[in-house]
C-alpha positions as CSV (number, residue, x, y, z in Angstrom):
1,V,-52.4,-37.6,-87.2
2,Q,-51.8,-36.1,-83.8
3,L,-48.3,-35.6,-82.3
4,Q,-47.6,-35.2,-78.7
5,A,-44.1,-34.0,-77.7
6,S,-42.8,-34.2,-74.1
7,G,-39.6,-34.3,-72.2
8,G,-38.5,-30.7,-72.2
9,G,-37.4,-28.8,-69.1
10,L,-34.9,-26.6,-67.4
11,V,-31.3,-28.1,-67.3
12,Q,-27.9,-26.8,-66.6
13,A,-25.3,-26.5,-69.4
14,G,-23.7,-29.9,-69.9
15,G,-26.9,-31.8,-68.9
16,S,-29.1,-34.1,-70.8
17,L,-32.7,-34.5,-71.8
18,R,-34.7,-37.0,-73.7
19,L,-37.5,-35.7,-75.8
20,S,-40.3,-38.0,-76.9
21,C,-43.0,-37.6,-79.5
22,T,-45.9,-40.0,-79.8
23,A,-48.2,-40.2,-82.7
24,S,-51.8,-41.2,-82.9
25,G,-54.3,-41.6,-85.6
26,G,-52.2,-42.7,-88.5
27,T,-49.7,-45.3,-89.7
28,F,-46.6,-44.1,-88.0
29,S,-44.3,-46.3,-90.0
30,R,-45.2,-44.3,-93.2
31,Y,-44.0,-41.0,-91.8
32,A,-40.5,-39.6,-91.9
33,M,-40.1,-37.9,-88.5
34,S,-38.1,-34.8,-87.7
35,W,-37.4,-32.5,-84.9
36,F,-37.3,-28.7,-85.3
37,R,-36.6,-26.0,-82.9
38,Q,-37.5,-22.3,-82.6
39,T,-36.6,-19.3,-80.5
40,P,-38.4,-16.0,-80.4
41,G,-37.9,-13.9,-83.4
42,K,-36.3,-16.7,-85.4
43,E,-37.5,-19.1,-88.0
44,R,-38.1,-22.7,-87.1
45,E,-35.0,-24.6,-87.9
46,F,-34.3,-28.3,-88.6
47,V,-32.5,-30.2,-85.9
48,S,-32.7,-33.8,-86.8
49,G,-34.7,-36.3,-88.8
50,V,-35.1,-40.0,-89.3
51,S,-36.3,-41.8,-92.4
52,I,-39.2,-44.3,-92.4
53,S,-36.7,-47.1,-92.7
54,G,-35.0,-45.8,-89.5
55,Q,-31.7,-46.3,-91.3
56,N,-31.0,-42.7,-92.4
57,L,-30.4,-40.2,-89.6
58,V,-29.6,-36.5,-90.4
59,Y,-28.5,-33.8,-88.0
60,T,-27.9,-30.2,-88.3
61,D,-24.2,-29.4,-87.9
62,S,-24.5,-27.7,-84.5
63,V,-25.9,-30.8,-82.8
64,K,-23.8,-33.5,-84.4
65,G,-22.2,-35.7,-81.8
66,R,-24.5,-34.4,-79.0
67,F,-28.0,-35.3,-80.2
68,T,-29.3,-38.7,-81.2
69,I,-32.6,-39.4,-82.9
70,S,-34.4,-42.7,-82.9
71,R,-37.8,-44.1,-83.7
72,D,-39.8,-47.0,-82.4
73,N,-42.6,-47.9,-84.8
74,A,-44.1,-50.4,-82.4
75,K,-44.7,-47.5,-80.0
76,S,-45.4,-44.9,-82.7
77,S,-42.8,-42.7,-81.2
78,V,-39.7,-40.8,-82.1
79,Y,-37.1,-39.7,-79.6
80,L,-34.3,-37.1,-79.4
81,Q,-31.6,-37.7,-76.9
82,I,-29.9,-34.5,-76.1
83,N,-26.5,-34.5,-74.4
84,S,-24.0,-31.9,-73.5
85,L,-26.6,-29.2,-73.7
86,K,-25.6,-25.6,-74.4
87,P,-27.4,-22.4,-73.7
88,D,-27.8,-22.0,-77.4
89,D,-29.9,-25.1,-77.5
90,T,-32.6,-23.2,-75.6
91,A,-35.7,-23.3,-77.7
92,V,-39.1,-24.8,-78.2
93,Y,-38.6,-28.2,-79.8
94,Y,-41.2,-29.5,-82.2
95,C,-41.7,-32.9,-83.7
96,A,-43.2,-33.2,-87.1
97,A,-44.2,-35.9,-89.6
98,D,-44.0,-36.1,-93.3
99,A,-46.0,-38.7,-95.2
100,V,-43.6,-40.6,-97.4
101,D,-44.1,-43.2,-100.1
102,V,-42.5,-46.5,-99.2
103,Y,-40.3,-46.2,-102.2
104,Y,-38.5,-43.3,-100.5
105,S,-37.7,-45.3,-97.4
106,D,-34.4,-43.4,-96.8
107,Y,-35.8,-39.9,-97.2
108,V,-35.3,-37.5,-94.3
109,A,-37.6,-34.5,-94.2
110,Q,-35.7,-31.3,-93.4
111,D,-37.9,-28.5,-94.8
112,P,-40.5,-27.3,-92.2
113,A,-42.7,-26.1,-95.1
114,G,-43.0,-29.7,-96.3
115,M,-44.1,-31.3,-93.1
116,D,-47.6,-32.6,-92.9
117,Y,-48.2,-32.7,-89.1
118,W,-46.8,-30.9,-86.2
119,G,-46.8,-31.4,-82.4
120,K,-47.3,-28.5,-80.0
121,G,-43.7,-28.3,-78.9
122,T,-41.8,-28.8,-75.7
123,L,-39.6,-26.1,-74.2
124,V,-36.0,-26.8,-73.5
125,T,-34.2,-24.2,-71.4
126,V,-30.5,-24.5,-70.7
127,S,-29.0,-22.4,-68.0
128,S,-25.3,-21.4,-68.1
């Protein structure tokens, strides 16, 4: 499975971006999808994830109410709508996929060590 993330850029604080991640080479509907972010010198951190059912959405506390994750299985894509951006949101954002048995349709993958596939990342820079 190959993941291609896009949508990053330079925005002013308070602005919005929509990150997209498109998968190829696998059965997208069988993957729990998540977004992580990383800044220099820090570990990659979980931002948000969506289950294969699309019904369970999880967010880290710092982005609740500002970020919205969604998936479109027909387009093999997952999205992250980012609103009310803050300088602390500046990071490289990565999408990742975790193969999940259909019996765990509400599972959301939050541990970066457990992800099966990673995209290359897209840089989000928020100016104050």
